[in-house]
N, C-alpha and C positions, 0 to 999 in steps of 0.2 A: 464622595470616587475619588478615587486619587488621578491624578496626572502628572503624565511622566512625556516633559522635554530628550531629543540627544541633540546634541552637536555637532555639528559636523566631523569633530575631529574622535566622535565618540563618545565623550564624555555628556554622564544622565542623572538627571535631578530630577525630582518628582514631590509634588507640595498632592494636599488633601483637600478638598473643596465640599460644601454642601449643596448639594442641591436645592435648586431653585425653585423647580418647578414644580406645579403635577402633575400627576400620572396620564390626568386627560388631557395637559397641554400638549401642541402636537409637536412640539421642541423638549430636548431635553435643553438646561439648562442653568449653570454659578455667576454667580457676582465675585468678582475677582475684584480686590482692596488691594491698589497697588502699595506698597510700601521699595520706599527709593531704594533699601539695600540688599532686597532680596532678588531670588535665582532665575523664580517664577513669574510672578506677575506683573514685573516688567515688562516680561514680553509676550506677557498672553491681553495685557492693557497695553498696551504703546507699537506691539512689532505683530503681531496675530492679524492676516487679515484672512478673508475665505477662500478652502478650500484651501487652504495649509493641515492636513494631516499630524495628527495628535494621538498619541497614546494613553487608556485610557482602564482602569478597573477597578468596578464595581458594580454594582451597588452593593459598601461595607458598611455596614451596624443598624442592625436595624433594632437596637434598642431606642431610638430617640426616634418616631416617628408616631402617628396615631392616623387609627380608623376610625372610619362613624360608628365600629360597633363599639369603643372603647367605653364612648357615652360622654358624660361630664357632668357639669359642667367645668368649659378649659378654660387657664390663663394663660399665655402667653407671654412667656419676661427675655422681653431683647434684650442685649445692648450691642453696640453700634453695629459689623455687619454679622453677630449672632441673630438678626432679625431675617436669618436669609432661611434655613427650615421652618421659621417658624409660619411664613408668607409662603415656600410650602406649602400647608398645614390648612394658611387659607384660601388658599387657591382651592386644593380639594375640596374643600370644604362649603364654600361658595358654589365649585366645582357638579359636585353631590345634589346639592339643595338641602343637606348638613340642615335640622333642626336643630343641633345641638347649641348653647350659647358659650361666645365668648365673648373675654372682656380681653385686654392685650394692653400691654407696657412697653412702652419703644426708651430707652435710651439714650439720648445722640451727645456729640460736645453742642450743636448746633443744631439751629432748624434747614439748614442746606444741608449738612454733612447726614443727616436720617435717609436714610435710603428705603428706595420703595414712598414715598416720600407723596407723591398723586394717589397714589393707587392706596396706599392705607389711606386720606383721608377719602376715596372711596367707596370702601367697602368700611368707613365706616359710620354709611348714609343706609347701609345694611340691618334692619330691624335686629339683628340678634348675635352683632357684634360689635364692642363699646373700645373706642381705640382712646389710652391715653399715651402722652407725651412728656418726657421732662429731659427739659437741657442740662448740660453741666456744667455750659463753661463761656457760647454767647449768646447771649437773652435779647429777643428783641424787647424794645421799650413795650410798643405795642400787646406784649405776648401774655398771655390768659392761662397758658398751660402750668403745669407742674416745672418745676427749679429745683438742682441740686442731683445729685448722687440719691438712686434708690438704699432708701431703710424701712423699715418696719412699718411705722409711719405712710406711709404710698404705697408702698404695700398692703395694705390695710384697708387702705381709701382702696382702690387700681382694682383689687381682688373680690373674692368671696367673700361669703358670711364660708366659717371654718363647718360650719352642720351639714351644708350643702355639697361634703367630699366633693372639690374642684379638683379634675386631674391634670395636674403642672406642668407646662417645658418651657429650661430656662437655658438658653445658650447666653455664650459672650463671653468676654475671656473672665481667665480662671478670677480671681480677685470678685468681678462683677457676681458672678457663675453663685461663687462661695456666699457669698456677704447674703444674695436675694435668698439664696435655697435659711440659707442661717434663719433672716426674718420672719420667711412664713414656717420655718419648725416654731420659730419663737413666739409666732402668733396660734399656733395650733393647728398648725397643718401636717394632714398626715405625709410625713417622714416618702411612705412605701406607695405617693401619689405623687411622690415627685422626680421628674426625671431631668438631666442635667445635659450639656452637652460645652465643653467649654474648647479653647483656641489660647497662641498665646494673645503679642501684643492689639489693643489698638489703642489705648491713650483715655475710653470716655469713664 
């Protein structure tokens, strides 16, 4: 959805944010990554207080959504804050008691910067959701998960066999999304069953 801010002098600026909550959640939520040189994110992270009013437009973009009727199996691939809309899908999946199996591959610069880390670990205990994590920069010495950027080998390990015709959603920075989508196609995934959503820099 679009969030628009209006300054006292009338200047307006607008940014788009993915919805992080499921339809069944009590409140609509977004997750905002603070950019030091941003016009909107520093205000939303540092200044916004309960009771403040914002202008919203949306929801926009019905392409990057999943419904239980779409089936699966699902493969969700997220880089950095690209996990936001995937988290909404996971919350919806659990809220409705879906029996569609899901595999999730998350890429983050460090474990500390993995958004929704605790919630993902909780979901990983659910028998239909498998979560894989790869760290691209800071890797603890005790880390037993994946290391490095997403490539075809990692996608093949974390994803589904191509004969299962998985439905895949990829979200993250443009270069990340393009590399992941190209890697899956190279593995034999059906390009028609790969949906992507991309945005600007996050450095994963």
